[in-house]
C-alpha positions as CSV (number, residue, x, y, z in Angstrom):
1,M,0.0,0.0,0.0
2,S,1.4,3.4,-0.9
3,L,0.6,6.9,0.4
4,K,-0.8,9.2,-2.3
5,L,-0.9,13.0,-1.9
6,Y,-2.6,15.6,-4.2
7,D,-0.1,17.7,-6.1
8,S,-1.8,21.0,-6.9
9,V,0.8,21.8,-9.6
10,Q,0.3,18.6,-11.5
11,K,-3.4,18.5,-10.5
12,Q,-3.3,14.8,-9.7
13,K,-2.5,12.4,-6.9
14,I,1.1,11.3,-6.8
15,V,2.8,8.5,-4.8
16,F,4.7,9.9,-1.8
17,E,8.4,8.9,-1.9
18,S,10.4,9.7,1.3
19,L,13.9,10.9,1.1
20,E,14.8,8.7,4.0
21,E,13.6,5.1,4.4
22,K,10.7,4.9,7.0
23,K,10.9,8.6,7.8
24,A,8.9,11.6,6.7
25,K,9.2,15.2,7.7
26,V,6.7,18.0,7.4
27,Y,7.5,21.7,7.7
28,V,4.8,23.8,9.3
29,C,5.4,27.5,10.0
30,G,4.1,28.9,13.3
31,P,1.1,31.1,13.9
32,T,1.1,34.7,12.6
33,V,0.6,36.5,15.9
34,Y,-0.8,39.9,15.1
35,D,-3.7,39.9,17.6
36,D,-5.0,38.0,20.6
37,A,-4.6,34.2,20.6
38,H,-7.6,32.2,19.5
39,L,-8.7,28.5,19.0
40,G,-7.4,28.5,15.4
41,H,-3.8,28.8,16.7
42,A,-4.2,25.7,18.9
43,R,-5.9,23.8,16.0
44,S,-3.0,24.2,13.6
45,A,-0.6,23.0,16.3
46,I,-2.7,19.9,17.1
47,V,-3.5,18.9,13.6
48,F,0.1,18.9,12.4
49,D,1.2,17.0,15.5
50,L,-1.3,14.3,14.7
51,L,0.1,13.9,11.2
């Protein structure tokens, strides 16, 4: 079974190929803090931790 991700440039699903065997990394930038904290800030941290 392979993991497929949608590539918005190619407009199709492509097979995910890791650069390192059995390891995947995701870059997620932090929240843009320009006002008071809200639930959306917590959501982004939790969702990407679950991936």
